[in-house]
C-alpha positions as CSV (number, residue, x, y, z in Angstrom):
1,M,0.0,0.0,0.0
2,E,1.3,3.5,-0.9
3,I,1.6,5.7,2.2
4,D,0.9,9.4,2.2
5,R,3.7,10.3,4.7
6,R,2.5,13.9,5.2
7,A,-1.0,12.8,6.0
8,F,0.2,10.0,8.2
9,I,2.5,12.3,10.2
10,A,-0.2,14.9,10.5
11,S,-2.6,12.3,11.8
12,L,-0.2,11.6,14.7
13,G,0.0,15.3,15.7
14,G,2.9,16.4,13.5
15,T,6.7,15.7,13.4
16,T,7.2,16.8,17.0
17,A,4.8,14.2,18.3
18,V,6.3,11.5,16.0
19,S,9.8,12.3,17.3
20,L,8.6,11.4,20.8
21,M,7.3,8.0,19.9
22,G,9.2,4.8,20.3
23,S,9.7,2.3,17.4
24,E,7.0,0.0,18.6
25,A,4.5,2.8,19.0
26,K,5.3,4.1,15.5
27,A,4.8,0.6,14.1
28,D,1.4,0.3,15.8
29,A,0.4,3.7,14.6
30,L,1.4,2.8,11.0
31,E,-0.6,-0.4,11.2
32,H,-3.7,1.4,12.4
33,W,-3.2,4.0,9.7
34,M,-3.0,1.3,7.0
35,E,-6.1,-0.4,8.4
36,D,-8.0,2.9,8.3
37,Q,-6.9,3.6,4.8
38,L,-8.1,0.2,3.6
39,D,-11.5,0.9,5.3
40,E,-11.7,4.3,3.6
41,Q,-10.8,2.8,0.2
42,A,-13.4,0.1,0.6
43,A,-16.0,2.7,1.6
44,A,-15.0,4.9,-1.4
45,A,-15.3,2.0,-3.8
46,Q,-18.8,1.3,-2.4
47,G,-20.1,4.9,-2.0
48,G,-17.9,6.8,-4.4
49,Q,-16.2,9.0,-1.8
50,E,-14.0,8.7,1.3
51,K,-15.8,8.0,4.5
52,F,-14.8,10.4,7.3
53,P,-15.8,9.8,10.9
54,T,-18.6,11.7,12.5
55,V,-18.3,13.9,15.6
56,A,-20.2,11.2,17.6
57,E,-17.8,8.4,16.4
58,L,-14.8,10.5,17.5
59,D,-16.4,11.3,20.8
60,A,-17.0,7.6,21.5
61,Q,-13.2,7.1,21.3
62,I,-12.4,9.2,24.3
63,E,-12.6,6.4,26.9
64,T,-10.6,4.1,24.6
65,R,-7.4,6.1,25.1
66,S,-4.9,6.4,28.0
67,F,-4.3,10.1,27.2
68,R,-6.3,13.2,26.3
69,R,-5.9,14.5,22.8
70,G,-5.4,18.1,24.0
71,A,-2.4,17.4,26.2
72,G,0.7,19.2,25.3
73,N,3.6,17.3,23.8
74,V,6.0,17.8,26.7
75,F,3.5,15.9,28.9
76,T,3.1,12.8,26.8
77,S,5.2,10.1,25.2
78,G,3.8,10.8,21.8
79,N,0.2,9.9,22.4
80,R,0.8,6.3,21.4
81,G,1.9,4.6,24.6
82,G,5.4,4.1,26.2
83,N,7.1,6.1,28.8
84,V,8.2,9.7,28.7
85,K,11.9,10.5,28.4
86,R,14.0,12.5,30.9
87,L,14.3,16.1,29.6
88,E,17.6,17.9,29.3
89,P,17.6,20.8,31.9
90,M,17.3,24.3,30.5
91,P,20.2,26.8,30.8
92,K,20.1,29.3,33.6
93,N,18.9,32.2,31.4
94,P,17.1,30.4,28.6
95,T,16.5,32.0,25.3
96,L,14.0,31.3,22.5
97,H,16.7,29.3,20.7
98,D,17.1,27.2,23.8
99,F,13.4,26.4,23.9
100,F,13.4,25.5,20.3
101,R,16.4,23.1,20.9
102,L,15.3,21.5,24.1
103,R,11.4,21.7,24.3
104,F,10.0,22.4,20.8
105,A,12.4,20.2,18.8
106,P,12.4,19.1,16.2
107,A,9.8,21.8,15.4
108,N,9.9,20.7,11.8
109,H,6.4,21.9,10.9
110,V,6.8,25.4,12.2
111,L,10.2,25.7,10.6
112,Q,8.7,24.6,7.3
113,S,5.9,27.0,7.7
114,A,8.2,29.9,8.4
115,T,10.5,28.9,5.5
116,R,7.6,28.9,3.1
117,A,6.5,32.3,4.4
118,L,10.1,33.7,3.9
119,K,10.4,32.3,0.4
120,T,7.0,33.7,-0.7
121,G,7.9,37.2,0.5
122,M,5.8,37.6,3.6
123,S,6.5,40.4,6.1
124,E,8.9,39.6,8.9
125,E,5.9,39.9,11.4
126,I,4.1,37.1,9.5
127,V,7.3,35.0,9.1
128,L,7.8,35.2,12.9
129,A,4.1,34.3,13.5
130,C,4.5,31.3,11.2
131,L,7.7,30.3,13.1
132,L,5.9,30.4,16.5
133,H,2.3,29.6,15.6
134,D,2.2,26.0,16.9
135,C,4.9,26.1,19.5
136,A,2.4,26.3,22.3
137,Q,1.2,22.8,21.4
138,A,4.1,21.6,23.5
139,L,2.1,23.1,26.4
140,M,-1.5,22.7,25.3
141,K,-3.1,21.6,22.0
142,A,-6.7,22.8,22.8
143,D,-7.2,26.4,21.9
144,H,-3.5,26.5,21.0
145,G,-3.8,29.8,19.0
146,W,-4.9,31.7,22.2
147,W,-2.3,29.8,24.3
148,G,0.4,30.6,21.8
149,A,-0.5,34.3,21.6
150,Q,-0.4,34.6,25.4
151,L,2.9,32.7,25.6
152,F,4.7,35.1,23.1
153,E,2.7,38.3,23.5
154,P,5.2,40.1,25.9
155,Y,8.1,39.5,23.5
156,I,6.9,40.0,19.9
157,P,5.2,42.6,17.6
158,E,1.4,43.0,17.9
159,K,0.8,41.8,14.4
160,S,2.7,38.6,15.0
161,T,0.6,38.0,18.2
162,F,-2.5,38.7,16.2
163,G,-1.5,36.2,13.6
164,I,-0.8,33.5,16.1
165,R,-3.9,34.0,18.2
166,Y,-6.4,34.0,15.3
167,H,-4.9,31.5,12.8
168,Q,-6.7,28.8,14.9
169,A,-10.2,30.2,14.1
170,L,-9.5,30.8,10.4
171,R,-8.4,27.2,9.8
172,F,-12.0,26.2,9.8
173,Y,-13.0,28.6,7.0
174,A,-11.9,28.3,3.4
175,D,-10.6,31.4,1.5
176,P,-9.8,30.3,-2.0
177,D,-8.8,33.8,-3.0
178,A,-6.1,33.7,-0.4
179,G,-5.1,30.2,-1.3
180,Y,-6.6,28.3,1.6
181,E,-8.9,25.4,1.2
182,Y,-10.6,23.4,4.1
183,P,-8.3,20.4,4.5
184,D,-9.5,16.8,4.4
185,L,-7.4,16.2,7.5
186,Y,-9.8,18.2,9.6
187,Y,-12.7,15.9,8.5
188,R,-10.6,13.1,10.0
189,I,-9.6,15.0,13.2
190,F,-12.9,16.8,14.0
191,G,-15.5,14.8,12.1
192,Q,-17.3,15.3,8.8
193,D,-20.2,17.0,10.5
194,Y,-18.2,19.2,12.8
195,V,-19.4,22.7,13.4
196,P,-17.0,25.1,15.1
197,P,-18.2,26.3,18.5
198,P,-19.8,29.8,18.8
199,H,-16.6,31.6,20.0
200,I,-14.8,30.4,16.8
201,E,-17.7,31.5,14.6
202,A,-17.8,34.9,16.4
203,T,-14.1,35.3,16.0
204,Y,-14.3,34.5,12.3
205,K,-17.0,37.1,11.7
206,M,-14.9,39.7,13.6
207,L,-11.8,38.9,11.6
208,R,-13.5,39.1,8.2
209,N,-13.9,42.9,8.8
210,H,-10.6,43.4,10.6
211,K,-7.8,45.5,9.0
212,W,-5.3,42.7,10.0
213,Y,-7.3,39.8,8.6
214,M,-4.5,38.8,6.3
215,E,-2.0,38.3,9.1
216,P,-3.7,35.2,10.6
217,R,-4.9,34.1,7.1
218,M,-1.4,34.0,5.8
219,V,-0.4,31.9,8.8
220,T,-3.1,29.4,7.8
221,V,-1.9,29.3,4.2
222,N,1.7,28.7,5.2
223,D,0.5,26.2,7.9
224,L,-1.5,24.1,5.4
225,Y,1.5,23.3,3.2
226,A,4.2,22.6,5.8
227,F,4.0,18.9,6.3
228,D,6.7,17.6,4.0
229,A,8.3,14.6,5.7
230,N,11.5,15.0,3.6
231,A,12.0,18.8,4.1
232,K,15.4,19.9,5.5
233,V,14.9,23.0,7.7
234,S,16.6,24.7,10.6
235,I,16.1,27.8,12.7
236,E,19.3,29.5,11.5
237,P,17.7,31.4,8.6
238,F,15.4,33.1,11.2
239,T,18.1,34.2,13.6
240,D,18.2,37.8,12.3
241,I,14.4,38.1,12.3
242,I,14.3,36.8,15.9
243,G,17.0,39.2,16.8
244,R,15.0,42.1,15.4
245,H,11.6,41.2,16.6
246,F,11.9,39.0,19.7
247,K,12.5,40.9,23.0
248,Q,14.7,38.3,24.8
249,P,14.7,39.1,28.5
250,K,18.2,39.3,30.0
251,E,17.0,37.2,33.0
252,G,15.9,34.4,30.6
253,L,12.4,33.3,29.6
254,G,10.5,32.3,32.7
255,N,12.6,34.4,35.0
256,D,11.5,37.9,34.0
257,N,8.1,38.1,35.8
258,S,6.3,38.7,32.5
259,P,2.5,37.8,32.3
260,S,3.5,34.6,30.6
261,A,6.7,33.7,32.6
262,H,4.8,30.9,34.4
263,M,4.1,29.3,31.1
264,W,7.8,29.2,30.2
265,R,8.6,27.8,33.6
266,T,6.1,25.0,33.0
267,L,7.7,24.2,29.7
268,A,11.1,24.2,31.3
269,N,10.0,21.8,34.0
270,P,6.9,19.8,33.1
271,D,7.9,17.1,35.6
272,A,7.1,19.4,38.6
273,P,4.4,17.7,40.7
274,L,2.7,21.0,41.8
């Protein structure tokens, strides 16, 4: 069977989640994926189209797992079983680069996203938003746009924060003129009959009339096409942009008493019991 590597990796939560999985867990996940693909192909042959799960079917899976889907990556072993690994301690005055290396790594998806934004001539504020837009998933996946905006807001330009916060809502609404189609992946993750909750709908309506609508929209565009399993990316091309636009506290992230310092401390030490 031919495997769509990008779709498979995305179904597991992206390259960061896959990197935390053991070999046995990866093999099990691949087997389940292939089984699902066979079922979908059979359904397509019978009904003429791929069969996506319903919201009710996905809801019924909650008690079949030993994890919650919204848990951040640093708190899990990859959402597919096995034990977590000991994390390397953070430096005394940690920088954004340190968190990319020790807590967000390999961060392949956001690096791909930012690389695409850079190559297509996006503003530095959008490139930075693309680089950071999913980093908060290490802490929390649910409402990660809002979590991410809160995490980075004390340190980055307002437009970048805006792009990070609201890309989450815009993901659920196609904009062909901007180059964004609703992805089939979301039918698998959320269900074919999924309707975004009221706060997402209200946010979308607000954004359609906002002067900065294109900031989060461009994050979604560069988000959608950043799942190439063979892409070779690094944070180095963004060093100057980070230097110009990220206000690194001299005390180190988590030590500067900013409104989000507690979030950085949690990322630094997710093994703390209280």
